[in-house]
C-alpha positions in Angstrom: 17.1 14.5 8.1 14.2 14.0 10.6 15.5 12.9 14.0 13.5 10.4 16.0 13.9 9.0 19.5 13.1 5.3 20.3 12.4 4.5 23.9 14.4 1.4 25.0 12.8 0.9 28.4 10.3 -2.0 28.2 10.8 -2.3 24.4 9.1 -5.5 23.1 10.8 -8.1 21.0 8.8 -7.6 17.8 9.8 -7.5 14.1 11.0 -4.0 13.2 8.9 -1.9 10.8 10.3 -1.8 7.2 10.9 1.9 7.4 13.7 1.3 9.8 15.5 -1.4 7.7 18.0 1.2 6.4 18.9 2.0 10.0 19.1 -1.5 11.5 19.6 -3.8 8.5 17.6 -6.6 10.2 17.2 -9.9 8.5 14.3 -10.1 6.1 12.6 -13.5 6.1 13.0 -15.4 2.8 9.3 -16.3 2.9 8.5 -12.7 2.0 9.2 -13.1 -1.7 11.3 -10.5 -3.4 11.3 -8.1 -0.4 15.1 -8.3 -0.1 15.4 -7.1 -3.7 13.0 -4.3 -3.1 14.8 -3.1 0.0 18.2 -3.0 -1.8 17.0 0.3 -3.3 16.9 2.0 0.1 20.4 2.2 1.5 20.1 5.6 3.1 18.0 5.8 6.3 14.8 7.8 6.2 15.3 9.0 9.8 18.2 9.6 12.1 17.8 7.7 15.4 19.1 9.8 18.3 19.9 8.9 21.9 17.8 11.4 23.9 14.4 12.9 23.6 15.9 16.4 23.7 17.7 15.8 20.4 14.6 14.4 18.6 12.1 16.0 16.4 9.7 13.1 17.1 9.4 10.0 19.2 8.9 6.8 17.1 7.6 3.3 17.6 10.0 1.1 15.5 7.5 -1.7 15.0 4.4 -2.3 12.9 1.8 -0.3 14.8 -1.0 -2.9 15.0 1.5 -5.6 16.2 2.4 -3.3 19.2 -1.2 -2.3 19.6 -2.2 -6.0 20.0 0.8 -7.5 21.8 2.3 -4.7 24.0 -0.1 -1.9 24.6 1.8 -1.0 27.8 4.9 0.0 25.8 2.7 2.0 23.5 1.1 3.9 26.4 4.5 4.5 28.0 5.8 6.1 24.8 2.7 8.2 24.4 3.1 9.5 27.9 6.8 10.1 27.6 6.5 11.9 24.3 3.7 14.2 25.7 5.9 15.0 28.8 8.6 16.1 26.4 6.3 18.1 24.1 6.9 15.8 21.1 4.7 13.9 18.7 4.9 10.2 18.1 5.4 8.7 14.7 3.7 5.3 14.1 4.1 3.1 11.0 2.1 0.2 9.7 2.6 -1.9 6.6 0.0 -4.6 7.5 -3.3 -5.0 5.6 -5.6 -4.3 8.6 -7.5 -1.9 6.4 -10.7 -2.3 8.5 -9.2 -1.4 11.8 -9.8 2.1 13.3 -7.5 2.5 16.2 -7.9 5.0 19.1 -5.0 7.4 19.0 -4.0 10.3 21.2 -3.9 13.7 19.5 -0.1 13.8 19.5 0.3 10.5 17.6 0.6 10.4 13.8 0.0 7.0 12.1 1.5 6.3 8.7 -0.4 3.4 7.1 -0.6 1.9 3.6 -4.3 1.5 3.4 -7.5 2.8 5.0 -11.0 3.4 3.9 -11.5 7.1 3.1 -14.7 7.3 5.2 -12.8 5.8 8.2 -9.6 7.8 7.8 -8.8 9.9 11.0 -7.3 13.4 10.9 -4.0 12.1 12.4 -3.5 9.3 9.8 -1.3 9.7 6.7 -1.5 7.2 3.9 1.9 6.3 2.6 3.1 4.3 -0.5 4.3 0.7 -0.4 7.9 -0.2 -0.8 8.0 -1.3 -4.4 10.6 -2.6 -6.8 11.9 -0.7 -9.8 10.6 -3.1 -12.4 11.5 -0.9 -15.4 15.1 -0.8 -14.4 15.4 -4.4 -13.4 13.5 -5.9 -16.3 13.7 -3.3 -19.0 10.0 -2.5 -19.1 9.3 0.6 -21.2 6.1 2.4 -22.3 4.4 0.6 -25.3 4.3 2.7 -28.4 2.6 2.6 -31.8 -1.0 1.8 -32.8 -2.4 -1.1 -30.9 -5.4 -2.1 -28.9 -5.4 -0.9 -25.3 -4.9 -4.0 -23.1 -6.2 -4.3 -19.6 -4.0 -6.6 -17.5 -4.0 -8.3 -14.2 -1.8 -11.0 -12.6 -2.5 -12.3 -9.2 -4.8 -13.8 -6.6 -8.3 -13.8 -8.2 -9.6 -17.3 -7.7 -10.5 -19.4 -4.7 -8.5 -22.7 -4.3 -11.6 -24.8 -3.9 -15.4 -24.6 -3.3 -15.0 -24.9 0.5 -12.9 -21.8 0.6 -15.2 -20.0 -1.8 -18.4 -20.6 0.2 -16.6 -19.9 3.5 -15.5 -16.5 2.1 -19.1 -15.8 0.9 -20.4 -16.6 4.4 -17.8 -14.3 6.1 -18.7 -11.6 3.6 -22.4 -11.8 4.5 -21.6 -11.7 8.2 -19.3 -8.7 7.7 -21.9 -6.8 5.8 -24.5 -7.4 8.5 -22.0 -6.3 11.2 -21.2 -3.1 9.2 -24.9 -2.3 8.7 -25.5 -2.8 12.5 -22.8 -0.2 13.2 -24.3 2.2 10.6 -21.2 2.2 8.4 -21.8 4.8 5.7 -20.4 2.7 2.8 -20.4 -0.9 3.8 -20.0 -2.4 0.3 -16.5 -1.0 -0.1 -15.4 -3.3 2.7 -15.9 -6.3 0.4 -12.8 -8.4 0.0 -10.7 -7.5 -3.0 -10.9 -10.9 -4.6 -14.7 -10.4 -5.1 -14.1 -7.0 -6.8 -11.4 -8.5 -9.0 -13.6 -11.5 -10.0 -16.5 -9.3 -10.9 -14.4 -6.8 -12.8 -12.7 -9.5 -14.8 -15.9 -11.2 -15.7 -17.4 -8.0 -17.0 -14.4 -7.1 -19.0 -14.0 -10.6 -20.5 -17.6 -10.5 -21.6 -17.0 -7.3 -23.5 -14.9 -6.3 -26.5 -12.1 -5.0 -24.3 -8.7 -6.7 -24.8 -7.9 -8.5 -21.6 -4.7 -10.2 -20.5 -5.4 -11.8 -17.1 -3.2 -14.3 -15.2 -5.6 -15.9 -12.7 -4.1 -17.4 -9.6 -5.7 -19.3 -6.7 -3.1 -18.0 -4.2 -1.4 -14.9 -2.9 1.8 -14.4 -4.9 4.0 -12.5 -2.4 4.6 -15.1 0.3 6.5 -18.4 0.0 4.0 -20.2 2.2 1.1 -19.5 -0.1 2.5 -20.1 -3.6 2.2 -23.3 -5.5 4.5 -22.5 -8.4 8.2 -21.8 -8.6 8.9 -18.2 -7.4 10.9 -17.3 -10.5 8.1 -18.4 -12.8 5.6 -16.3 -10.7 7.8 -13.3 -11.1 8.3 -13.9 -14.8 4.5 -14.0 -15.4 4.0 -10.9 -13.5 6.7 -8.9 -15.3 5.4 -10.1 -18.7 1.9 -9.1 -17.8 3.1 -5.6 -16.9 5.1 -5.3 -20.1 2.3 -6.4 -22.4 -0.5 -4.2 -20.9 -1.4 -0.6 -20.7 -3.9 -0.1 -17.9 -1.9 -1.5 -15.0 -0.3 1.6 -13.5 -1.8 3.2 -10.4 -1.4 7.0 -10.9 -4.3 9.3 -11.3 -3.2 10.8 -14.6 -2.6 7.5 -16.4 -5.3 5.1 -15.3 -9.0 4.5 -15.8 -10.6 5.0 -12.4 -13.8 3.0 -11.9 -15.7 3.9 -8.7 -17.0 0.8 -6.9 -20.6 1.9 -7.5 -20.0 2.0 -11.3 -18.3 -1.4 -11.6 -21.2 -2.8 -13.7 -20.2 -0.3 -16.4 -16.4 -1.0 -16.3 -16.3 -2.3 -19.9 -18.0 0.9 -21.2 -15.8 3.1 -19.1 -12.6 1.4 -20.5 -13.9 1.6 -24.1 -14.8 5.3 -23.8 -11.4 6.1 -22.3 -9.6 4.2 -25.1 -11.4 6.2 -27.8 -10.2 9.5 -26.3 -6.6 8.4 -25.6 -4.5 7.6 -28.7 -1.3 5.6 -28.4 1.3 8.3 -28.3 -0.4 10.4 -25.5 -0.7 7.2 -23.5 3.1 6.6 -23.8 3.6 10.2 -22.5 1.3 9.5 -19.6 3.2 6.4 -18.7 6.4 8.5 -18.8 4.7 11.0 -16.4 3.9 8.2 -14.1 7.6 7.5 -13.8 8.2 11.1 -12.8 5.4 11.0 -10.2 7.0 7.9 -8.7 10.6 9.2 -8.7 9.6 12.7 -7.3 6.9 11.8 -4.8 6.0 8.1 -4.3 9.4 6.4 -3.9 9.6 6.1 -0.1 12.7 8.2 0.4 11.3 11.0 -1.7 7.9 10.6 0.0 9.3 11.1 3.5 11.6 13.9 2.3 8.6 15.8 1.1 6.3 15.0 4.0 8.9 16.1 6.6 9.9 19.3 4.8 8.4 22.1 6.8 8.1 24.3 3.7 6.4 22.0 1.3 4.8 19.3 3.4 1.0 18.9 2.8 0.9 17.7 6.4 2.8 20.5 8.0 0.0 21.5 10.4 -0.4 17.9 11.6 3.3 17.2 12.0 4.8 20.4 13.2 2.3 22.3 15.3 3.0 22.2 19.1 1.1 19.8 21.3 
């Protein structure tokens, strides 16, 4: 197992990053809906925390990176300097949704983050999967079989709560686009908030002959402070939507991928895909998706592959000397 050293001198009082939950078993706030159930799957630590730099393969910051970046840059710089003095690289982790942020990192730092725009991704950043729950095991979701229409599903935040929030969001969007253009961003439109993409895609699909099963919500479903329904009802709707739809899985070999520039033709793309994918092959593709998750995208498997010197696709980034 990969060994990491965490510097204790001057360490800030910040919430630990989720990747260290199996090590420290810190309390997960109840307001983060269903996260406790998700973390139950990960009982074995991803890393061994050692007591001295000499024992370690890497230094590590045990908090969400952007929180430390914002609230205690001194500690961050201290760890960067100490790691460099010991000839070690620094592992950084971030599960926040600060997708637009492009941090300044030293060459010996490696940032694992869950989202970043491709044209902004830096050479020392690695995109990692989210922690997710095993819905198939918990709720008995299995691939749909037999002849039936292919259903496109969605369940979640895709409607503004009121007109004030809607027009405020449009105003912010216009200002954001102007700011990106002033900075000569190469692909400014992809920075558009997800709710705008979802609304447009859903309108286009609903106006076509594609079978749609959408559960539209005016709130974010993963946080107790934002929901307006019972948490169990929210989960039930989500699970039923997954069970009753086909095109809801996010793996390259079993989805319809629609580039942002071709969104206007989303209905035609889905219809063309449906004609070339009979029901039984789709069931096999969904089975392959399970294998992809179990072998590569489940977090413990992901880290075991990434930190394997023989098979890691990031071996040069992680294991070359500084």
